[in-house]
DRENTORKOL-3810 file (N, C-alpha, C; in nm, 4 decimals):
REM DRENTORKOL-3810
@n.u->0.4947; n.v->2.2607; n.w->-2.7713; ca.u->0.5781; ca.v->2.1716; ca.w->-2.7655; c.u->0.6348; c.v->2.1171; c.w->-2.6530
@n.u->0.5485; n.v->2.1158; n.w->-2.5338; ca.u->0.5370; ca.v->2.1016; ca.w->-2.4258; c.u->0.4454; c.v->1.9529; c.w->-2.3937
@n.u->0.3431; n.v->2.0044; n.w->-2.3999; ca.u->0.2649; ca.v->1.9171; ca.w->-2.4213; c.u->0.2812; c.v->1.7930; c.w->-2.4933
@n.u->0.3368; n.v->1.7916; n.w->-2.5741; ca.u->0.3929; ca.v->1.6627; ca.w->-2.6723; c.u->0.5270; c.v->1.6202; c.w->-2.5777
@n.u->0.5838; n.v->1.6734; n.w->-2.5679; ca.u->0.6932; ca.v->1.5936; ca.w->-2.4606; c.u->0.6449; c.v->1.5293; c.w->-2.3048
@n.u->0.5125; n.v->1.5815; n.w->-2.2653; ca.u->0.4469; ca.v->1.5058; ca.w->-2.1421; c.u->0.4121; c.v->1.4343; c.w->-2.1744
@n.u->0.3587; n.v->1.3986; n.w->-2.3118; ca.u->0.2119; ca.v->1.2710; ca.w->-2.3451; c.u->0.3410; c.v->1.1929; c.w->-2.4052
@n.u->0.4286; n.v->1.2269; n.w->-2.4278; ca.u->0.5286; ca.v->1.1392; ca.w->-2.4883; c.u->0.5596; c.v->1.0731; c.w->-2.3853
@n.u->0.6043; n.v->1.1238; n.w->-2.2603; ca.u->0.6887; ca.v->1.0779; ca.w->-2.1300; c.u->0.5867; c.v->1.0105; c.w->-2.0605
@n.u->0.4703; n.v->1.0170; n.w->-2.0568; ca.u->0.3261; ca.v->0.9837; ca.w->-2.0042; c.u->0.2916; c.v->0.8377; c.w->-2.1060
@n.u->0.2813; n.v->0.8387; n.w->-2.1573; ca.u->0.3048; ca.v->0.6955; ca.w->-2.2747; c.u->0.4148; c.v->0.6005; c.w->-2.2654
@n.u->0.5220; n.v->0.6537; n.w->-2.2728; ca.u->0.6883; ca.v->0.5681; ca.w->-2.2336; c.u->0.6584; c.v->0.4914; c.w->-2.1025
@n.u->0.6317; n.v->0.6141; n.w->-1.9812; ca.u->0.5868; ca.v->0.5285; ca.w->-1.8632; c.u->0.5130; c.v->0.4102; c.w->-1.8460
@n.u->0.3370; n.v->0.4301; n.w->-1.8984; ca.u->0.2717; ca.v->0.3227; ca.w->-1.9516; c.u->0.3131; c.v->0.2295; c.w->-2.0026
@n.u->0.4505; n.v->0.2527; n.w->-2.1398; ca.u->0.4609; ca.v->0.1544; ca.w->-2.1641; c.u->0.5706; c.v->0.0513; c.w->-2.1013
@n.u->0.6058; n.v->0.0860; n.w->-1.9771; ca.u->0.6992; ca.v->0.0680; ca.w->-1.9253; c.u->0.6178; c.v->-0.0411; c.w->-1.7815
@n.u->0.5385; n.v->0.0803; n.w->-1.7716; ca.u->0.4286; ca.v->-0.0185; ca.w->-1.6741; c.u->0.4088; c.v->-0.1345; c.w->-1.6841
@n.u->0.3385; n.v->-0.1595; n.w->-1.7938; ca.u->0.2620; ca.v->-0.2733; ca.w->-1.8782; c.u->0.3639; c.v->-0.4390; c.w->-1.8937
@n.u->0.5047; n.v->-0.3606; n.w->-1.8886; ca.u->0.6295; ca.v->-0.4858; ca.w->-1.9094; c.u->0.6458; c.v->-0.5461; c.w->-1.7461
@n.u->0.5897; n.v->-0.5124; n.w->-1.6198; ca.u->0.6200; ca.v->-0.5200; ca.w->-1.5237; c.u->0.5505; c.v->-0.6575; c.w->-1.5017
@n.u->0.5966; n.v->-0.7268; n.w->-1.4151; ca.u->0.5153; ca.v->-0.8683; ca.w->-1.3403; c.u->0.3787; c.v->-0.8455; c.w->-1.2818
@n.u->0.2548; n.v->-0.8790; n.w->-1.2293; ca.u->0.1801; ca.v->-0.8691; ca.w->-1.1851; c.u->0.2501; c.v->-0.8421; c.w->-0.9981
@n.u->0.3699; n.v->-0.9140; n.w->-0.9794; ca.u->0.4084; ca.v->-0.9110; ca.w->-0.7715; c.u->0.5037; c.v->-0.8397; c.w->-0.8037
@n.u->0.5585; n.v->-0.7587; n.w->-0.9148; ca.u->0.6116; ca.v->-0.6512; ca.w->-0.8696; c.u->0.4987; c.v->-0.5300; c.w->-0.8697
@n.u->0.3457; n.v->-0.5422; n.w->-0.9464; ca.u->0.3119; ca.v->-0.4201; ca.w->-0.9674; c.u->0.2243; c.v->-0.4376; c.w->-0.8363
@n.u->0.2194; n.v->-0.5617; n.w->-0.7615; ca.u->0.1476; ca.v->-0.5666; ca.w->-0.6050; c.u->0.2621; c.v->-0.5218; c.w->-0.5031
@n.u->0.3814; n.v->-0.5381; n.w->-0.5483; ca.u->0.4723; ca.v->-0.4361; ca.w->-0.4218; c.u->0.4761; c.v->-0.3402; c.w->-0.4553
@n.u->0.4442; n.v->-0.2495; n.w->-0.5865; ca.u->0.4709; ca.v->-0.0869; ca.w->-0.5998; c.u->0.3164; c.v->-0.0567; c.w->-0.5220
@n.u->0.2112; n.v->-0.1571; n.w->-0.5367; ca.u->0.0848; ca.v->-0.1205; ca.w->-0.4448; c.u->0.0694; c.v->-0.1304; c.w->-0.2651
@n.u->0.1913; n.v->-0.2186; n.w->-0.2406; ca.u->0.2202; ca.v->-0.1743; ca.w->-0.1165; c.u->0.2828; c.v->-0.0636; c.w->-0.0499
@n.u->0.3658; n.v->-0.0279; n.w->-0.2080; ca.u->0.4740; ca.v->0.0735; ca.w->-0.1443; c.u->0.3695; c.v->0.2057; c.w->-0.0941
@n.u->0.2677; n.v->0.2334; n.w->-0.2094; ca.u->0.1927; ca.v->0.2990; ca.w->-0.2402; c.u->0.0809; c.v->0.3287; c.w->-0.1052
@n.u->0.0416; n.v->0.2009; n.w->-0.0683; ca.u->-0.0190; ca.v->0.2113; ca.w->0.0447; c.u->0.0508; c.v->0.2266; c.w->0.1957
@n.u->0.1412; n.v->0.2073; n.w->0.1727; ca.u->0.3035; ca.v->0.2471; ca.w->0.2810; c.u->0.3313; c.v->0.3796; c.w->0.3215
@n.u->0.3208; n.v->0.4541; n.w->0.1984; ca.u->0.3280; ca.v->0.6064; ca.w->0.1781; c.u->0.1844; c.v->0.6639; c.w->0.2152
@n.u->0.0894; n.v->0.6159; n.w->0.1285; ca.u->-0.0494; ca.v->0.7020; ca.w->0.2026; c.u->-0.0797; c.v->0.7055; c.w->0.3406
@n.u->-0.0324; n.v->0.5873; n.w->0.4311; ca.u->-0.0484; ca.v->0.5812; ca.w->0.5625; c.u->-0.0096; c.v->0.6595; c.w->0.6261
@n.u->0.1263; n.v->0.6875; n.w->0.5492; ca.u->0.1875; ca.v->0.7857; ca.w->0.6576; c.u->0.1632; c.v->0.9194; c.w->0.5947
@n.u->0.1513; n.v->0.9348; n.w->0.5243; ca.u->0.0687; ca.v->1.0570; ca.w->0.4950; c.u->-0.0389; c.v->1.0887; c.w->0.5944
@n.u->-0.1576; n.v->0.9929; n.w->0.6111; ca.u->-0.2646; ca.v->0.9831; ca.w->0.6902; c.u->-0.2117; c.v->1.0311; c.w->0.8279
@n.u->-0.1196; n.v->0.9074; n.w->0.8407; ca.u->-0.0693; ca.v->0.9595; ca.w->1.0073; c.u->-0.0368; c.v->1.0851; c.w->1.0173
@n.u->0.0588; n.v->1.1707; n.w->0.9359; ca.u->0.0860; ca.v->1.2929; ca.w->0.9499; c.u->-0.0033; c.v->1.3685; c.w->0.9838
@n.u->-0.0745; n.v->1.3276; n.w->0.8422; ca.u->-0.2299; ca.v->1.4464; ca.w->0.8511; c.u->-0.3028; c.v->1.4831; c.w->0.9764
@n.u->-0.3055; n.v->1.3668; n.w->1.0332; ca.u->-0.3841; ca.v->1.3400; ca.w->1.1973; c.u->-0.2772; c.v->1.4581; c.w->1.2730
@n.u->-0.2040; n.v->1.4092; n.w->1.2750; ca.u->-0.1007; ca.v->1.4872; ca.w->1.3722; c.u->-0.1039; c.v->1.6400; c.w->1.3643
@n.u->-0.0951; n.v->1.6630; n.w->1.2522; ca.u->-0.1133; ca.v->1.8180; ca.w->1.2231; c.u->-0.2393; c.v->1.8396; c.w->1.1941
@n.u->-0.3747; n.v->1.8063; n.w->1.2624; ca.u->-0.4393; ca.v->1.8339; ca.w->1.2525; c.u->-0.5470; c.v->1.8810; c.w->1.0756
@n.u->-0.5035; n.v->1.8061; n.w->1.0046; ca.u->-0.5169; ca.v->1.8042; ca.w->0.8602; c.u->-0.6383; c.v->1.6798; c.w->0.8089
@n.u->-0.7617; n.v->1.7051; n.w->0.8506; ca.u->-0.8418; ca.v->1.5692; ca.w->0.8318; c.u->-0.9057; c.v->1.5428; c.w->0.6858
@n.u->-0.8846; n.v->1.6464; n.w->0.6175; ca.u->-0.9182; ca.v->1.6590; ca.w->0.4400; c.u->-0.8288; c.v->1.5440; c.w->0.4280
@n.u->-0.6524; n.v->1.5917; n.w->0.3766; ca.u->-0.5497; ca.v->1.5359; ca.w->0.4068; c.u->-0.5598; c.v->1.3807; c.w->0.4502
@n.u->-0.5977; n.v->1.3668; n.w->0.5134; ca.u->-0.6236; ca.v->1.2770; ca.w->0.6204; c.u->-0.7266; c.v->1.1674; c.w->0.5689
@n.u->-0.8542; n.v->1.1835; n.w->0.5271; ca.u->-0.9369; ca.v->1.1604; ca.w->0.4454; c.u->-0.8678; c.v->1.1268; c.w->0.3461
@n.u->-0.8306; n.v->1.2014; n.w->0.2578; ca.u->-0.7971; ca.v->1.1529; ca.w->0.1310; c.u->-0.6472; c.v->1.0325; c.w->0.1060
@n.u->-0.6022; n.v->1.0418; n.w->0.1898; ca.u->-0.4737; ca.v->0.9514; ca.w->0.2422; c.u->-0.5506; c.v->0.7866; c.w->0.2487
@n.u->-0.6271; n.v->0.7938; n.w->0.3242; ca.u->-0.7188; ca.v->0.7070; ca.w->0.4268; c.u->-0.7823; c.v->0.6337; c.w->0.2994
@n.u->-0.8842; n.v->0.7174; n.w->0.1849; ca.u->-0.9518; ca.v->0.7004; ca.w->0.0864; c.u->-0.8779; c.v->0.6174; c.w->-0.0013
@n.u->-0.7368; n.v->0.6491; n.w->-0.0562; ca.u->-0.6351; ca.v->0.5863; ca.w->-0.1129; c.u->-0.5712; c.v->0.4337; c.w->-0.0904
@n.u->-0.5653; n.v->0.4584; n.w->0.0219; ca.u->-0.5368; ca.v->0.2947; ca.w->0.0899; c.u->-0.5858; c.v->0.2098; c.w->0.0754
@n.u->-0.7601; n.v->0.2749; n.w->0.0924; ca.u->-0.9146; ca.v->0.1745; ca.w->0.0837; c.u->-0.9089; c.v->0.1617; c.w->-0.0291
@n.u->-0.9219; n.v->0.2215; n.w->-0.1351; ca.u->-0.9456; ca.v->0.1946; ca.w->-0.2656; c.u->-0.8206; c.v->0.0694; c.w->-0.3533
@n.u->-0.6776; n.v->0.1025; n.w->-0.2755; ca.u->-0.6118; ca.v->0.0069; ca.w->-0.2726; c.u->-0.6449; c.v->-0.1418; c.w->-0.2684
@n.u->-0.6887; n.v->-0.1517; n.w->-0.1413; ca.u->-0.6933; ca.v->-0.3002; ca.w->-0.0434; c.u->-0.7908; c.v->-0.2913; c.w->-0.0904
@n.u->-0.9155; n.v->-0.2139; n.w->-0.1662; ca.u->-1.0403; ca.v->-0.3068; ca.w->-0.2273; c.u->-0.9841; c.v->-0.3437; c.w->-0.3837
@n.u->-0.9029; n.v->-0.2860; n.w->-0.4501; ca.u->-0.8656; ca.v->-0.3599; ca.w->-0.5805; c.u->-0.7810; c.v->-0.4427; c.w->-0.5998
@n.u->-0.7022; n.v->-0.4851; n.w->-0.5010; ca.u->-0.6469; ca.v->-0.5752; ca.w->-0.4522; c.u->-0.7404; c.v->-0.7257; c.w->-0.4156
@n.u->-0.8280; n.v->-0.6582; n.w->-0.3146; ca.u->-0.9169; ca.v->-0.8027; ca.w->-0.3170; c.u->-1.0087; c.v->-0.8401; c.w->-0.3704
@n.u->-1.0179; n.v->-0.7344; n.w->-0.4971; ca.u->-1.1498; ca.v->-0.7845; ca.w->-0.5413; c.u->-1.0584; c.v->-0.8877; c.w->-0.6613
@n.u->-0.9561; n.v->-0.8473; n.w->-0.6504; ca.u->-0.8502; ca.v->-0.9055; ca.w->-0.7795; c.u->-0.7817; c.v->-1.0693; c.w->-0.7676
@n.u->-0.7843; n.v->-1.0830; n.w->-0.6349; ca.u->-0.8256; ca.v->-1.2251; ca.w->-0.5792; c.u->-0.8512; c.v->-1.3203; c.w->-0.6687
@n.u->-0.7611; n.v->-1.4289; n.w->-0.7302; ca.u->-0.7785; ca.v->-1.5430; ca.w->-0.8059; c.u->-0.9296; c.v->-1.6621; c.w->-0.7707
@n.u->-1.0647; n.v->-1.6561; n.w->-0.7596; ca.u->-1.0949; ca.v->-1.7336; ca.w->-0.7057; c.u->-1.1225; c.v->-1.9375; c.w->-0.7282
@n.u->-0.9930; n.v->-2.0007; n.w->-0.7833; ca.u->-1.0085; ca.v->-2.0840; ca.w->-0.8588; c.u->-0.9712; c.v->-2.1793; c.w->-0.7951
@n.u->-0.9890; n.v->-2.2723; n.w->-0.7640; ca.u->-0.9622; ca.v->-2.4050; ca.w->-0.6847; c.u->-0.7723; c.v->-2.3939; c.w->-0.6267
@n.u->-0.7185; n.v->-2.4062; n.w->-0.7158; ca.u->-0.5937; ca.v->-2.3975; ca.w->-0.7121; c.u->-0.5167; c.v->-2.2901; c.w->-0.6437
@n.u->-0.5854; n.v->-2.1801; n.w->-0.6424; ca.u->-0.5299; ca.v->-2.0663; ca.w->-0.5474; c.u->-0.6283; c.v->-2.0404; c.w->-0.4083
@n.u->-0.7251; n.v->-2.1231; n.w->-0.3787; ca.u->-0.7987; ca.v->-2.1260; ca.w->-0.3108; c.u->-0.7148; c.v->-2.1114; c.w->-0.1877
@n.u->-0.5954; n.v->-2.1651; n.w->-0.0984; ca.u->-0.5025; ca.v->-2.1981; ca.w->0.0467; c.u->-0.4585; c.v->-2.0332; c.w->0.0105
@n.u->-0.4645; n.v->-2.0008; n.w->-0.0898; ca.u->-0.3616; ca.v->-1.7913; ca.w->-0.0541; c.u->-0.5449; c.v->-1.7285; c.w->-0.0760
@n.u->-0.6029; n.v->-1.7435; n.w->-0.1043; ca.u->-0.7298; ca.v->-1.6325; ca.w->-0.1663; c.u->-0.7862; c.v->-1.5859; c.w->-0.0019
@n.u->-0.8611; n.v->-1.7220; n.w->0.0764; ca.u->-0.9137; ca.v->-1.7118; ca.w->0.2229; c.u->-0.8237; c.v->-1.5916; c.w->0.3077
@n.u->-0.7293; n.v->-1.6431; n.w->0.3242; ca.u->-0.6144; ca.v->-1.5649; ca.w->0.4172; c.u->-0.6164; c.v->-1.4359; c.w->0.3463
@n.u->-0.5692; n.v->-1.3981; n.w->0.2701; ca.u->-0.5637; ca.v->-1.2427; ca.w->0.2164; c.u->-0.6675; c.v->-1.2100; c.w->0.2184
@n.u->-0.7666; n.v->-1.2423; n.w->0.1365; ca.u->-0.9065; ca.v->-1.1757; ca.w->0.1870; c.u->-0.9884; c.v->-1.1350; c.w->0.3556
@n.u->-0.9467; n.v->-1.2738; n.w->0.4628; ca.u->-0.9364; ca.v->-1.1969; ca.w->0.5748; c.u->-0.8277; c.v->-1.0694; c.w->0.6445
@n.u->-0.6997; n.v->-1.1218; n.w->0.5394; ca.u->-0.6309; ca.v->-0.9927; ca.w->0.5754; c.u->-0.6641; c.v->-0.8580; c.w->0.5217
@n.u->-0.6966; n.v->-0.8017; n.w->0.4182; ca.u->-0.7597; ca.v->-0.7281; ca.w->0.3589; c.u->-0.8665; c.v->-0.6389; c.w->0.4318
@n.u->-0.9226; n.v->-0.7320; n.w->0.4770; ca.u->-1.0476; ca.v->-0.6824; ca.w->0.5579; c.u->-1.0398; c.v->-0.6401; c.w->0.7164
@n.u->-0.9411; n.v->-0.6992; n.w->0.7788; ca.u->-0.9075; ca.v->-0.6817; ca.w->0.8670; c.u->-0.7990; c.v->-0.5218; c.w->0.8597
@n.u->-0.6896; n.v->-0.5414; n.w->0.7800; ca.u->-0.6153; ca.v->-0.4284; ca.w->0.7528; c.u->-0.7120; c.v->-0.2753; c.w->0.7318
@n.u->-0.8331; n.v->-0.2875; n.w->0.6900; ca.u->-0.9215; ca.v->-0.1815; ca.w->0.6112; c.u->-0.9965; c.v->-0.1624; c.w->0.7377
@n.u->-1.0499; n.v->-0.2812; n.w->0.8458; ca.u->-1.1100; ca.v->-0.2260; ca.w->0.9528; c.u->-1.0211; c.v->-0.1394; c.w->1.0563
@n.u->-0.8549; n.v->-0.1954; n.w->1.0616; ca.u->-0.8102; ca.v->-0.0906; ca.w->1.1572; c.u->-0.7744; c.v->0.0091; c.w->1.0854
@n.u->-0.7486; n.v->0.0242; n.w->0.9804; ca.u->-0.7193; ca.v->0.1312; ca.w->0.8688; c.u->-0.7937; c.v->0.2638; c.w->0.9137
@n.u->-0.9570; n.v->0.2584; n.w->0.9494; ca.u->-1.0582; ca.v->0.3051; ca.w->0.9715; c.u->-1.1150; c.v->0.3444; c.w->1.1470
@n.u->-1.0249; n.v->0.2506; n.w->1.1610; ca.u->-1.0070; ca.v->0.2531; ca.w->1.3590; c.u->-0.8966; c.v->0.3602; c.w->1.3583
@n.u->-0.7953; n.v->0.3560; n.w->1.2618; ca.u->-0.7241; ca.v->0.5021; ca.w->1.3024; c.u->-0.7870; c.v->0.5936; c.w->1.2932
@n.u->-0.8099; n.v->0.5998; n.w->1.1914; ca.u->-0.8639; ca.v->0.7440; ca.w->1.1427; c.u->-0.9870; c.v->0.8177; c.w->1.2113
@n.u->-1.0422; n.v->0.6940; n.w->1.2907; ca.u->-1.1430; ca.v->0.7451; ca.w->1.4263; c.u->-1.0374; c.v->0.8188; c.w->1.5280
@n.u->-0.9375; n.v->0.7522; n.w->1.5328; ca.u->-0.9068; ca.v->0.7744; ca.w->1.6735; c.u->-0.8513; c.v->0.8765; c.w->1.6985
@n.u->-0.8569; n.v->0.9027; n.w->1.8313; ca.u->-0.7577; ca.v->1.0592; ca.w->1.8998; c.u->-0.6070; c.v->1.0747; c.w->1.9282
@n.u->-0.5553; n.v->1.1318; n.w->1.8919; ca.u->-0.4393; ca.v->1.1238; ca.w->1.9445; c.u->-0.3727; c.v->1.1373; c.w->2.0745
@n.u->-0.2747; n.v->1.0558; n.w->2.1303; ca.u->-0.2420; ca.v->0.9655; ca.w->2.0790; c.u->-0.2307; c.v->0.7750; c.w->2.0546
@n.u->-0.3366; n.v->0.7638; n.w->2.0531; ca.u->-0.4216; ca.v->0.6369; ca.w->2.0138; c.u->-0.4356; c.v->0.6252; c.w->1.8695
@n.u->-0.4038; n.v->0.7149; n.w->1.7948; ca.u->-0.4386; ca.v->0.7681; ca.w->1.6538; c.u->-0.2792; c.v->0.6504; c.w->1.5532
@n.u->-0.1916; n.v->0.7624; n.w->1.5875; ca.u->-0.0557; ca.v->0.7324; ca.w->1.5979; c.u->-0.0317; c.v->0.6176; c.w->1.5842
@n.u->-0.0760; n.v->0.5588; n.w->1.7456; ca.u->-0.0499; ca.v->0.3933; ca.w->1.7074; c.u->-0.1220; c.v->0.3057; c.w->1.6383
@n.u->-0.2224; n.v->0.3991; n.w->1.6561; ca.u->-0.2976; ca.v->0.2692; ca.w->1.5293; c.u->-0.2611; c.v->0.2760; c.w->1.4226
@n.u->-0.2381; n.v->0.3659; n.w->1.3274; ca.u->-0.1827; ca.v->0.3980; ca.w->1.2083; c.u->0.0018; c.v->0.3093; c.w->1.2107
@n.u->0.0320; n.v->0.3457; n.w->1.2960; ca.u->0.1733; ca.v->0.2586; ca.w->1.3230; c.u->0.1487; c.v->0.1015; c.w->1.3257
@n.u->0.0564; n.v->0.0664; n.w->1.3854; ca.u->0.0383; ca.v->-0.0963; ca.w->1.3931; c.u->-0.0035; c.v->-0.0869; c.w->1.1839
@n.u->-0.1172; n.v->-0.1149; n.w->1.1336; ca.u->-0.1274; ca.v->-0.0730; ca.w->1.0097; c.u->-0.0244; c.v->-0.0540; c.w->0.9204
@n.u->0.0878; n.v->0.0347; n.w->0.9133; ca.u->0.1900; ca.v->0.0404; ca.w->0.8916; c.u->0.2850; c.v->-0.1120; c.w->0.8849
@n.u->0.2872; n.v->-0.0940; n.w->0.9639; ca.u->0.3642; ca.v->-0.2833; ca.w->0.9665; c.u->0.3103; c.v->-0.3866; c.w->0.9582
@n.u->0.1447; n.v->-0.4066; n.w->0.9462; ca.u->0.1032; ca.v->-0.5048; ca.w->0.8841; c.u->0.1141; c.v->-0.5015; c.w->0.7819
@n.u->0.0831; n.v->-0.3626; n.w->0.7011; ca.u->0.1660; ca.v->-0.3304; ca.w->0.5299; c.u->0.3064; c.v->-0.3741; c.w->0.5059
@n.u->0.3760; n.v->-0.3337; n.w->0.5664; ca.u->0.4763; ca.v->-0.3801; ca.w->0.5494; c.u->0.5158; c.v->-0.5329; c.w->0.5337
@n.u->0.4602; n.v->-0.5610; n.w->0.6728; ca.u->0.5111; ca.v->-0.7518; ca.w->0.6321; c.u->0.4435; c.v->-0.8143; c.w->0.4934
@n.u->0.3364; n.v->-0.7609; n.w->0.4715; ca.u->0.2825; ca.v->-0.8413; ca.w->0.3675; c.u->0.3617; c.v->-0.7756; c.w->0.2447
@n.u->0.3905; n.v->-0.6421; n.w->0.2435; ca.u->0.4927; ca.v->-0.5819; ca.w->0.1293; c.u->0.6237; c.v->-0.6521; c.w->0.0939
@n.u->0.6503; n.v->-0.6617; n.w->0.2232; ca.u->0.8450; ca.v->-0.7726; ca.w->0.2318; c.u->0.7601; c.v->-0.9272; c.w->0.2153
@n.u->0.6775; n.v->-1.0045; n.w->0.2270; ca.u->0.6284; ca.v->-1.1088; ca.w->0.1957; c.u->0.5816; c.v->-1.1247; c.w->0.0107
@n.u->0.5273; n.v->-1.0075; n.w->-0.0382; ca.u->0.5090; ca.v->-1.0384; ca.w->-0.1870; c.u->0.6649; c.v->-1.0107; c.w->-0.2654
@n.u->0.7384; n.v->-0.8672; n.w->-0.2032; ca.u->0.9139; ca.v->-0.8821; ca.w->-0.2249; c.u->0.9656; c.v->-0.9940; c.w->-0.2739
@n.u->0.9379; n.v->-1.0737; n.w->-0.2004; ca.u->1.0924; ca.v->-1.1730; ca.w->-0.1731; c.u->1.0494; c.v->-1.2738; c.w->-0.2540
@n.u->0.9000; n.v->-1.2977; n.w->-0.2777; ca.u->0.8453; ca.v->-1.3501; ca.w->-0.4401; c.u->0.9063; c.v->-1.2862; c.w->-0.5591
@n.u->0.8808; n.v->-1.1950; n.w->-0.5409; ca.u->0.8676; ca.v->-1.1280; ca.w->-0.6960; c.u->1.0598; c.v->-1.0521; c.w->-0.7138
@n.u->1.1072; n.v->-1.0827; n.w->-0.6273; ca.u->1.2688; ca.v->-1.0346; ca.w->-0.6401; c.u->1.2743; c.v->-0.8998; c.w->-0.6449
@n.u->1.2335; n.v->-0.8444; n.w->-0.5374; ca.u->1.2564; ca.v->-0.6776; ca.w->-0.5080; c.u->1.3135; c.v->-0.6791; c.w->-0.4013
@n.u->1.3600; n.v->-0.5842; n.w->-0.3861; ca.u->1.4825; ca.v->-0.5285; ca.w->-0.2948; c.u->1.4030; c.v->-0.5066; c.w->-0.1830
@n.u->1.3960; n.v->-0.5437; n.w->0.0025; ca.u->1.3266; ca.v->-0.5824; ca.w->0.1203; c.u->1.3573; c.v->-0.4415; c.w->0.1027
@n.u->1.2371; n.v->-0.3506; n.w->0.1775; ca.u->1.2823; ca.v->-0.2066; ca.w->0.2292; c.u->1.3146; c.v->-0.2230; c.w->0.3766
@n.u->1.3232; n.v->-0.3259; n.w->0.4459; ca.u->1.3688; ca.v->-0.3576; ca.w->0.6040; c.u->1.5375; c.v->-0.3853; c.w->0.5967
@n.u->1.5587; n.v->-0.4650; n.w->0.4751; ca.u->1.7329; ca.v->-0.4755; ca.w->0.5031; c.u->1.7651; c.v->-0.3379; c.w->0.4694
@n.u->1.7533; n.v->-0.2584; n.w->0.3458; ca.u->1.7839; ca.v->-0.1670; ca.w->0.3457; c.u->1.7831; c.v->-0.0243; c.w->0.4265
@n.u->1.6693; n.v->-0.0240; n.w->0.5197; ca.u->1.6326; ca.v->0.1275; ca.w->0.6676; c.u->1.7577; c.v->0.0114; c.w->0.7284
@n.u->1.7763; n.v->-0.1011; n.w->0.7072; ca.u->1.9110; ca.v->-0.1542; ca.w->0.8357; c.u->2.0573; c.v->-0.1171; c.w->0.8009
@n.u->2.0565; n.v->-0.1352; n.w->0.6402; ca.u->2.2276; ca.v->-0.1144; ca.w->0.5665; c.u->2.2228; c.v->0.0338; c.w->0.6276
@n.u->2.1278; n.v->0.1664; n.w->0.6120; ca.u->2.1169; ca.v->0.3035; ca.w->0.5890; c.u->2.2154; c.v->0.2691; c.w->0.7570
@n.u->2.1557; n.v->0.2204; n.w->0.8790; ca.u->2.1509; ca.v->0.2950; ca.w->1.0592; c.u->2.2632; c.v->0.1912; c.w->1.0786
@n.u->2.3518; n.v->0.1491; n.w->1.0248; ca.u->2.4874; ca.v->0.0498; ca.w->1.0111; c.u->2.5384; c.v->0.1052; c.w->1.0180
END
């Protein structure tokens, strides 16, 4: 009986995900990257290299997927090249953060988080998704 409930839930979740606009899905991917970078940073500071590796691997896979999904049509060219560059730079900085020793690693992971957050906020604004920065500022006010 429990198995059927889980299967029904998984199917309902899958159906709901398919109704999301592509821009909202991209924002969710950026949110996932932010979480994974935070996990990698925490794992580095706590001396858990396997957890750090898995978190960095997840971010890398998301970046690679986003980069490979870029539309190369002529009308999209003004956006495609800067995004290719952004993904390549972010990937490089992510792996440099993983290779770094503390406290430099903490600084480097923080830089990667800020870069991902900035891009997430840009996509969120276009997609009509609430800002994480504005939410954070409301909580501290």
